[in-house]
C-alpha positions as CSV (number, residue, x, y, z in Angstrom):
1,M,14.6,-26.8,14.3
2,Y,16.2,-23.6,12.9
3,A,19.5,-22.4,14.6
4,P,19.0,-19.1,16.4
5,M,18.1,-16.2,14.1
6,S,18.5,-18.5,11.1
7,A,14.9,-17.7,9.8
8,L,15.6,-14.0,10.1
9,S,19.0,-14.4,8.4
10,Y,17.5,-16.4,5.5
11,T,14.8,-13.9,5.0
12,L,17.1,-10.8,5.0
13,L,19.5,-12.6,2.7
14,S,16.6,-13.1,0.2
15,F,15.9,-9.4,0.3
16,A,19.5,-8.8,-0.3
17,I,19.4,-11.0,-3.4
18,I,16.5,-9.0,-4.7
19,L,18.4,-5.7,-4.2
20,I,21.6,-7.0,-5.8
21,L,19.9,-8.5,-8.8
22,S,18.0,-5.1,-9.4
23,R,21.2,-3.2,-9.1
24,L,22.7,-5.5,-11.7
25,K,19.8,-4.3,-14.1
26,V,18.0,-7.7,-13.8
27,P,14.3,-7.0,-14.6
28,L,12.6,-6.3,-11.2
29,W,9.9,-9.1,-11.7
30,L,12.8,-11.6,-12.4
31,A,14.8,-10.2,-9.3
32,I,11.8,-10.7,-7.0
33,C,11.2,-14.2,-8.2
34,G,14.9,-14.8,-7.7
35,G,14.4,-13.7,-4.1
36,A,11.4,-15.9,-3.6
37,G,13.3,-18.9,-5.1
38,S,16.2,-18.4,-2.9
39,L,13.9,-18.0,0.1
40,G,12.3,-21.4,-0.5
41,I,15.6,-23.0,-1.0
42,F,17.0,-21.7,2.2
43,F,13.9,-23.2,4.1
44,G,14.4,-26.6,2.4
45,L,12.1,-26.5,-0.6
46,G,13.1,-28.4,-3.6
47,G,12.2,-27.8,-7.3
48,M,8.7,-29.2,-7.0
49,G,8.0,-27.2,-3.8
50,L,9.1,-24.0,-5.5
51,A,6.9,-24.8,-8.6
52,R,3.9,-25.7,-6.2
53,V,4.2,-22.3,-4.5
54,A,4.5,-20.4,-7.7
55,W,1.5,-22.1,-9.1
56,A,-0.6,-21.5,-6.0
57,A,0.2,-17.8,-6.2
58,A,-0.6,-17.5,-9.8
59,T,-4.0,-19.4,-9.5
60,D,-5.0,-17.9,-6.1
61,A,-8.3,-16.1,-6.2
62,A,-6.8,-13.2,-4.3
63,S,-3.9,-13.0,-6.8
64,I,-6.4,-13.0,-9.8
65,G,-8.6,-10.4,-8.0
66,L,-5.5,-8.2,-7.5
67,L,-4.2,-8.6,-11.1
68,L,-7.6,-7.6,-12.4
69,T,-7.9,-4.6,-10.1
70,V,-4.4,-3.3,-11.0
71,A,-5.1,-3.8,-14.7
72,L,-8.3,-1.8,-14.4
73,L,-6.5,0.9,-12.5
74,L,-4.0,1.3,-15.1
75,I,-6.5,1.3,-18.0
76,L,-8.8,3.8,-16.1
77,S,-5.9,6.2,-15.5
78,E,-4.8,6.0,-19.1
79,A,-8.4,6.6,-20.3
80,M,-8.5,9.6,-18.1
81,R,-5.3,10.9,-19.6
82,Q,-6.3,10.2,-23.3
83,T,-9.7,11.9,-22.9
84,G,-8.1,15.0,-21.4
85,R,-9.9,14.5,-18.0
86,L,-6.7,13.9,-16.1
87,E,-5.0,17.1,-17.4
88,R,-8.2,19.1,-16.7
89,M,-8.5,17.7,-13.1
90,V,-4.9,18.4,-12.4
91,S,-5.0,21.9,-13.7
92,L,-8.2,22.8,-11.9
93,I,-6.8,21.5,-8.5
94,Q,-3.5,23.2,-9.1
95,A,-5.3,26.5,-9.8
96,F,-7.4,26.0,-6.6
97,L,-4.4,25.1,-4.4
98,R,-2.1,27.7,-6.1
99,R,1.1,25.9,-5.4
100,P,2.5,23.1,-7.6
101,A,4.2,21.3,-4.7
102,I,0.9,21.2,-2.7
103,T,-0.9,19.9,-5.7
104,M,1.6,17.1,-6.2
105,A,1.0,16.0,-2.6
106,A,-2.7,16.5,-2.6
107,L,-3.4,14.3,-5.6
108,P,-1.9,11.1,-4.3
109,A,-3.4,11.9,-0.8
110,L,-6.8,12.2,-2.5
111,I,-6.4,8.8,-4.2
112,G,-5.1,7.5,-1.0
113,L,-8.6,7.6,0.5
114,L,-9.4,4.6,-1.8
115,P,-7.5,1.5,-0.5
116,M,-6.9,0.2,-3.9
117,P,-4.2,-2.5,-4.2
118,G,-1.3,-0.8,-6.1
119,G,-3.2,2.5,-6.1
120,A,0.0,4.5,-6.5
121,I,-0.2,3.6,-10.2
122,F,-3.5,5.6,-10.4
123,S,-2.1,8.8,-8.8
124,A,1.3,8.6,-10.5
125,P,0.1,10.2,-13.8
126,M,-1.5,13.0,-11.7
127,V,1.7,13.7,-10.0
128,R,3.6,13.8,-13.3
129,Q,1.0,16.1,-14.7
130,A,1.1,18.3,-11.6
131,A,4.9,18.7,-12.0
132,G,4.3,20.3,-15.4
133,D,7.3,21.3,-17.4
134,N,9.5,21.5,-14.3
135,R,12.5,19.2,-14.7
136,I,12.0,16.9,-11.7
137,D,13.6,13.5,-11.8
138,G,11.7,10.4,-11.5
139,D,13.1,9.4,-8.1
140,M,11.6,12.6,-6.6
141,L,8.3,12.1,-8.4
142,S,8.0,8.6,-7.2
143,A,8.9,9.6,-3.5
144,V,6.1,12.2,-3.5
145,N,3.7,10.0,-5.1
146,Y,4.4,7.0,-2.8
147,W,4.7,8.8,0.5
148,W,1.6,11.0,0.3
149,R,-0.4,8.0,-1.0
150,H,-0.1,6.6,2.4
151,I,-0.8,9.3,4.9
152,W,-4.2,7.8,5.9
153,E,-3.3,4.2,6.4
154,H,-3.0,4.3,10.2
155,W,-6.7,5.0,10.8
156,W,-8.9,5.5,7.7
157,P,-11.6,2.8,8.2
158,L,-11.7,1.6,4.6
159,Y,-8.2,0.0,4.9
160,P,-8.4,-3.7,5.6
161,G,-5.4,-3.4,7.9
162,V,-7.3,-0.9,10.1
163,I,-10.4,-3.0,10.2
164,L,-8.4,-6.0,11.3
165,A,-6.5,-4.0,13.9
166,M,-9.7,-2.6,15.3
167,S,-11.1,-6.2,15.6
168,L,-8.0,-7.6,17.3
169,T,-7.8,-4.8,19.8
170,N,-11.7,-4.8,20.4
171,S,-11.8,-1.1,19.5
172,D,-14.6,1.0,18.1
173,L,-13.8,3.3,15.2
174,L,-13.8,6.6,17.3
175,T,-11.4,5.1,20.0
176,F,-9.2,3.5,17.5
177,A,-9.0,6.7,15.3
178,A,-8.4,9.0,18.2
179,F,-5.2,7.1,19.1
180,Q,-4.1,6.4,15.6
181,I,-4.7,9.8,13.9
182,P,-1.4,11.3,15.4
183,L,0.5,8.7,13.5
184,G,-1.1,10.0,10.2
185,I,-0.1,13.6,11.3
186,F,3.5,12.4,11.7
187,M,3.4,11.0,8.1
188,V,2.2,14.4,6.9
189,L,5.1,16.1,8.7
190,G,7.5,13.6,7.1
191,G,5.9,14.3,3.7
192,I,6.7,18.0,4.0
193,I,10.5,17.2,4.2
194,I,10.1,15.6,0.8
195,L,8.3,18.6,-0.6
196,R,11.0,21.0,0.9
197,A,13.5,19.3,-1.3
198,L,11.6,20.4,-4.4
199,H,12.8,23.5,-6.4
200,P,11.5,26.8,-4.8
201,D,9.6,27.5,-8.1
202,M,7.3,24.6,-7.1
203,R,6.2,26.4,-4.0
204,Q,5.4,29.7,-5.6
205,I,1.9,31.1,-5.0
206,G,-0.2,31.3,-8.1
207,P,-3.1,33.7,-8.9
208,P,-6.4,33.2,-7.2
209,P,-8.6,30.7,-9.0
210,P,-11.4,31.9,-11.2
211,P,-15.1,31.8,-10.0
212,G,-16.7,28.4,-10.3
213,T,-13.4,26.4,-9.9
214,K,-14.8,24.2,-7.0
215,L,-17.8,23.1,-9.1
216,K,-15.5,22.4,-12.1
217,I,-13.3,20.2,-9.8
218,L,-16.2,18.2,-8.7
219,Q,-17.1,17.6,-12.3
220,A,-13.5,16.6,-13.2
221,I,-13.1,14.1,-10.3
222,A,-16.5,12.5,-11.2
223,P,-14.8,9.2,-12.2
224,I,-13.1,8.9,-8.9
225,G,-16.3,9.8,-7.1
226,L,-18.1,7.1,-9.2
227,V,-15.6,4.5,-8.1
228,L,-16.5,5.3,-4.4
229,I,-20.2,5.4,-4.9
230,V,-20.4,2.1,-6.9
231,W,-17.9,0.5,-4.4
232,F,-19.8,1.4,-1.3
233,A,-23.2,0.6,-2.9
234,C,-22.0,-2.9,-4.0
235,D,-20.4,-3.5,-0.7
236,M,-23.5,-2.8,1.2
237,V,-25.6,-5.0,-1.1
238,F,-23.1,-7.7,-0.8
239,K,-23.1,-7.7,3.0
240,A,-27.0,-7.5,3.0
241,V,-27.3,-10.5,0.7
242,V,-24.8,-12.5,2.7
243,G,-26.6,-11.6,5.9
244,W,-30.0,-12.4,4.4
245,M,-28.8,-15.8,3.2
246,G,-27.3,-16.5,6.6
247,I,-23.9,-17.6,5.1
248,E,-20.9,-17.5,7.3
249,A,-17.5,-17.2,5.8
250,G,-15.5,-20.4,6.5
251,A,-15.8,-23.9,5.0
252,G,-16.7,-24.8,1.3
253,H,-17.6,-22.1,-1.1
254,A,-18.3,-19.7,1.7
255,G,-14.6,-19.3,2.2
256,L,-14.5,-17.4,-1.1
257,L,-16.9,-14.8,0.3
258,P,-14.2,-12.6,2.0
259,L,-12.3,-12.4,-1.3
260,A,-15.4,-11.6,-3.3
261,G,-16.4,-8.9,-0.8
262,K,-12.9,-7.5,-1.0
263,F,-12.4,-7.3,-4.8
264,A,-15.9,-7.4,-6.5
265,P,-17.2,-4.1,-5.3
266,L,-14.1,-2.3,-6.2
267,I,-13.8,-4.0,-9.6
268,L,-17.4,-3.0,-10.4
269,G,-16.6,0.6,-9.2
270,L,-13.6,0.7,-11.6
271,V,-15.5,-0.8,-14.5
272,A,-18.3,1.7,-14.0
273,S,-15.9,4.6,-13.8
274,L,-14.2,3.5,-17.0
275,V,-17.5,3.2,-18.9
276,F,-18.4,6.6,-17.7
277,T,-15.2,8.1,-18.7
278,L,-15.4,6.7,-22.2
279,W,-19.0,7.5,-22.5
280,S,-18.6,11.1,-21.5
281,K,-15.9,11.7,-24.1
282,P,-15.8,8.9,-26.6
283,L,-12.6,7.7,-28.2
284,P,-12.2,6.0,-31.6
285,A,-12.6,2.3,-31.5
286,R,-9.0,1.6,-32.5
287,Q,-7.8,3.9,-29.7
288,V,-9.9,2.1,-27.2
289,V,-8.4,-1.3,-28.2
290,R,-4.9,0.2,-27.9
291,L,-5.9,1.5,-24.5
292,M,-7.0,-2.0,-23.3
293,M,-3.7,-3.4,-24.5
294,G,-1.2,-0.8,-23.4
295,K,2.4,-1.5,-23.5
296,E,2.9,-1.1,-19.7
297,L,0.1,-3.5,-18.9
298,V,1.8,-6.9,-19.3
299,P,5.1,-5.9,-17.7
300,L,3.3,-4.4,-14.7
301,L,1.1,-7.4,-14.2
302,G,4.2,-9.6,-14.3
303,L,5.6,-7.4,-11.6
304,V,2.5,-7.8,-9.5
305,L,2.5,-11.5,-9.9
306,S,6.1,-11.8,-8.8
307,V,5.3,-9.9,-5.6
308,M,2.4,-12.3,-4.9
309,I,4.7,-15.2,-5.5
310,Y,7.2,-13.8,-3.0
311,Q,4.4,-13.3,-0.4
312,H,3.1,-16.8,-1.0
313,M,6.6,-18.2,-0.4
314,L,7.0,-16.2,2.9
315,T,3.6,-17.7,4.0
316,D,4.4,-21.2,2.9
317,V,7.7,-21.5,4.7
318,N,6.1,-19.8,7.8
319,A,9.0,-17.2,8.0
320,A,7.3,-14.7,10.1
321,A,6.2,-17.2,12.9
322,A,9.7,-18.7,12.8
323,I,11.3,-15.3,13.3
324,G,8.9,-14.5,16.1
325,R,9.8,-17.7,17.9
326,E,13.5,-17.0,17.5
327,L,13.1,-13.4,19.1
328,I,11.1,-14.8,22.0
329,A,13.5,-17.6,22.6
330,M,16.3,-15.1,22.9
331,H,14.5,-13.3,25.7
332,V,14.3,-10.0,23.7
333,P,12.5,-7.3,26.0
334,L,8.8,-6.8,25.5
335,T,9.1,-3.3,23.9
336,S,11.8,-4.6,21.5
337,V,9.6,-7.5,20.5
338,V,6.6,-5.1,20.0
339,I,8.9,-3.0,17.7
340,L,10.6,-5.9,15.8
341,L,7.8,-8.2,15.1
342,P,5.5,-5.8,13.3
343,F,8.4,-4.2,11.6
344,I,9.8,-7.4,10.2
345,A,6.2,-8.5,9.3
346,G,5.7,-5.2,7.5
347,L,9.1,-5.6,5.8
348,L,8.3,-9.2,4.6
349,T,4.6,-8.8,3.6
350,G,4.6,-5.2,2.3
351,V,1.0,-4.8,3.2
352,A,-0.8,-3.5,6.4
353,F,-3.3,-6.4,6.5
354,G,-0.2,-8.7,6.4
355,F,1.7,-7.1,9.2
356,V,-1.4,-6.8,11.4
357,G,-2.5,-10.3,10.8
358,V,1.0,-11.8,11.3
359,S,2.2,-9.8,14.3
360,F,-0.7,-8.4,16.3
361,P,-2.1,-11.8,17.7
362,L,1.5,-12.6,19.1
363,V,2.2,-9.0,20.3
364,L,-1.1,-8.5,22.0
365,S,-0.9,-11.9,23.8
366,L,2.6,-11.2,25.0
367,V,1.6,-7.8,26.4
368,A,-1.5,-9.3,28.1
369,S,0.7,-12.0,29.6
370,M,3.1,-9.6,31.3
371,P,3.0,-9.8,35.1
372,D,2.7,-6.1,35.6
373,H,-0.3,-5.8,33.2
374,P,0.6,-2.8,31.3
375,A,-1.9,-0.8,29.4
376,M,-2.5,-2.3,26.0
377,R,-3.2,0.7,23.9
378,P,0.3,2.3,23.9
379,Y,1.7,-1.0,22.7
380,A,-0.9,-1.6,20.1
381,V,-0.2,2.0,18.7
382,L,3.6,1.3,18.7
383,A,3.0,-2.1,17.0
384,Y,1.1,-0.5,14.2
385,A,3.5,2.3,13.8
386,C,6.4,-0.1,13.4
387,G,4.6,-2.4,11.1
388,H,3.6,0.5,8.8
389,L,7.2,1.8,8.8
390,G,8.5,-1.7,7.8
391,M,5.8,-1.8,5.1
392,M,6.8,1.7,3.8
393,I,10.5,0.6,3.2
394,S,9.6,-2.9,2.0
395,P,10.8,-3.8,-1.6
396,T,7.8,-6.0,-1.9
397,H,5.2,-3.1,-1.2
398,L,3.2,-3.1,-4.5
399,C,2.7,0.7,-4.4
400,Y,6.5,1.2,-4.1
401,V,7.1,-1.2,-7.0
402,V,4.7,0.3,-9.4
403,S,5.4,3.9,-8.5
404,N,9.2,3.4,-9.0
405,R,8.4,1.6,-12.4
406,Y,6.1,4.3,-13.6
407,F,8.7,7.0,-13.0
408,G,11.7,4.9,-14.0
409,A,13.0,5.3,-10.4
410,T,15.3,3.0,-8.5
411,F,14.7,1.6,-5.1
412,S,18.0,3.0,-3.7
413,A,17.5,6.5,-5.0
414,T,13.8,6.7,-3.8
415,S,14.8,5.2,-0.5
416,R,17.5,7.9,0.1
417,L,14.7,10.5,-0.4
418,I,12.4,8.9,2.2
419,V,15.1,8.1,4.8
420,W,14.9,11.5,6.5
421,P,11.1,11.6,6.7
422,C,11.2,8.0,8.1
423,L,13.6,9.2,10.8
424,L,11.4,12.0,11.7
425,V,8.4,9.7,11.9
426,V,10.4,7.3,14.1
427,I,11.3,10.1,16.6
428,L,7.8,11.3,16.8
429,E,6.3,7.9,17.1
430,A,8.7,6.9,19.8
431,A,7.8,10.2,21.8
432,Y,4.2,9.5,21.2
433,F,4.5,6.0,22.6
434,L,6.4,7.1,25.7
435,L,3.8,9.8,26.3
436,L,0.8,7.3,26.0
437,K,2.7,4.8,28.3
438,W,3.2,7.6,30.9
439,A,-0.4,8.8,30.7
440,M,-2.0,5.4,30.8
């Protein structure tokens, strides 16, 4: 048995170790591995236990799928840059939107419609291109890219976290989205605070776009559209074949089906988009080889792997469940538990699917067991909002990690830029919860 709050203390201490090591200029992948190792030691794992978790993370099918996806994302974005398509797309969208600041926000928001793991690395070059020759530091570029990348994640039905939350709350899409969309609007309002910090020149209105700009934009974003088309088509075929074969995900090889369904359609979409990009504007063979072996590729994949090791360590030691038991044993009020459990789960896992899967079953069961039978929906909205906020400030959030790395930004500097947007979102979400609780 853990002493009261010990699981929470151990976990927060492992976070502190990551932050301290990164401030000491230790490579981030090594700092995260240090945090993962310290967490395992705190929870009683020995050397063999630490090695077992690290090996399990490195060989897990989900980790391999994630590493392949991130590698293809980076290669595709670099291919778009080297073929000139990225510059053309940004310039066309900038001409259409007429304000550089709005372009910087719109591009990661556009990519955010694709729930790609680590997708911030795809929009990062676009944000840098949209900034042009304006001297904007990497911390600001990373904050814009990271924040606007996640404005849809409360309700957009392609996100696994949304799908899981809908299932756990027995909601149809229209009902779920109707209650969750205000949370996305609050994110947009918070993102405006970040844009307001940009130099006034970034908000100047440019001349009207020339005729035919809309059509040219559609042509320029064809690789992104192709990812979506192939993704959706392969996903439909996959589900149809599984249904036709009568396979139920669970035991044996069928347990791999959810992972195949999650990664394979997206990987095929990225491969198709990469082939189309290089076919539409061929590059010399030597340049293509360099493209596939970019200098940023190996360090980034090492960083992704370190995050996966940390997440596997959290799961192996059952940290989130232990923290939940501690809070309940201390008789923390219901609303506080609904706030804290998803927030901590988001902070620990750094992914929406993680905080929903870890916290929602416990939160929903607690609300249902209350003697006064409160309405479930306000608490479900509050839980998702708090989990998302924890995810947004988590040092293990992959998008946060790769965005900061791309722009050469630090966690502390980027965090200072998003603290006020987070505060605004917290205030609006609290008011929205109280309004829903009163109305229902």
